[in-house]
Residue, then its C-alpha position, 0 to 999 in steps of 0.5 A: m738752118n740746122f736741125r735745132e733751128r728748124s725745130e725752134a721755127l716749127e715750135m713758133e709755128i704750131l705751139s700755143p701762144y701760151a706755150a714756152k718756146a725753146s728759142q725764147s728760153l730764159g737761158r742757163e746760169t752758164e751760157e753754152k754753145y748751142c747744139d746743132v740738133r737738139t733744142c735747149f729743153q731736149r738737151d735738159r731732158d737728155r741730161i736728166i735721163h743720163s744722170k746717176a740720180f735718175r738711175r737710182l730712182k729704180h731702187k727708191t720706194q714709192v709707197f710700199l717699202s721694198p715690195e717682193g712683187d715685181h709689179y709694184r711702182t718704184r720712184l722711177t716707174h712713177t716718174l715715167e707715168v707722170s711723164q706719159i700723162a703730162r706729155t699727153i696733156a701738153r700735146a693736146l694743149r699744144l704746149n712744149e712737150d720737150l719742156t714738159e718731159a724734162i720737168a717730169l723726168g727730173h721732178d723726183l730726183g731728190h727724193t729720199p729712200f723709203g718714200h715720204c717716211g724717209e723724207d719726214a725723217l730727214d726733215a725732222v733731223h736736218e737743221g733747216g728741214f728737208h723738202h724733196n722738191i728743193q733737193s731735186e733742184r739742188v741735185v740738178s743745179l749742184l750735185e750732178t756733174r756732166g763729166n767735165g768736173r763742173s757741178g750741176l747739169n746747167l739746166t734752163k731756168e724753166v726746167r729748174d723752176g718746174i722741178l722746184n715748184h712741182t709741189g707746194e704753194t708756188n706755181p711754176i712759171t710755165l704752163e708746162g710746169r703746171v701740167v707736171k704739177l697736176c699730173d704728179r697727183i693724177a699719177y700717184i693717186n691712181h697707181d697707188i690704188d692699183d698697188a694698194i689692191r695688189a698689196g691687200v690694203l684695199t679691196m675691190d669694194l673700194f669701187e663702190q664709193p660714190v666718188f668713182d661714179l664720175i671718174g671711173r672704176t678702172h685705172s684706164m677709165r680714171i686716167n682718161t677721165l682726168i686727162m680729158d677733163v684737164i684738156s677741155t677745161s684748160l683749152n685756150q686758157d693761161d692756166i692748167l685746171m680741172s673742172d669743179a666737179v672732177s676736181q672735187s671728186f679727185l680731192e675726195l679720192r685723195q682724202y680717201m687714199f690718205e685715210h686708208v693707204y698713206l696712213n694705214p698701219e698695215a701698209k706703214k708697219e715697217e716705216t718706224k724702222a725706215r725712219m730709224i735708219v734714216k735718222a741713225l745714218y744722218n746722225y752718224y755722218v754728222e758726227n763723222p763727216s770724214a766718212l762721207p764719200m770723197e766728193l761729198y766730204a769735199l762739199y762738206s769742207e767747202g762750207h756746205g757742212n751738214d747739207a752735204v750729209k743731207d745730200y748723201i742720205a737723200g741720194m741713197t736707195d732703199r737697199y743701199a741705206v739698209t746696207r750702210y746701216k748694217e755695216l755701221f750698226i750691226p756687229r759682225f760676229w767673230t768666225 
């Protein structure tokens, strides 16, 4: 056996009956020659890490727009935290870590600049709406290339499904995808508390709230509590669950964050400007599609129409969007 075959055999031996096995993958849209070293899910993870969309995450907003401090989360650091938490749970439940990691690393590739306010703005102006999970799947299935001129990363169905369904009403088909779906929330609620306190939007008085009695008053305690609860509740189950008590506390904390951070006027005071930038850029390229980058104009001309405009705007980083806005709408004074 080669290295890949040994890894696949080991998965069959040690993983849970509920885990997805690489050797039993539902496959890719286009069949490929197998790698001698990596399983199909390991290859998917590597393709995501090496993609341009993944690199752009480091300059996309998580909650606070272009913060001046070095320690605020970005979309990239959020993605890495989701991956770490999800892998911990997957390992404990004997699920497929490689599949879990690939889904986690790819789940936000389609996110807009300026966080969820950018998503809302694009959703408002693009016919058919905009949802970052759908866009993330479009990124890996169409927009990214593998250096061979062919569109898409040709990922396995399990990874694409996990990316597509990491948010929304539909559950992923694998437990690994469901782990990522839950860990996305675990990660952002907890690291957003940290960032909100650093930003002065929340104070340490927050931790006097009764909700913290159960899940913990420090970042590490909360993460540990939630991870251990998911593991103990989901062990030997065909679903990924929290206990009723922890789930209720977690929902209360999430509601508190929406009321005091995600919808806080002080934290969101620049979002009106960000929405204006996204809408102005979108409308400009709808009216001037030939100004799109060459590869996106080709997509536009091939019948994708304004979806190609949406693709361009969604792929922008915060600072690139601001730069393009300045170039297009702010006059240069004569010297």
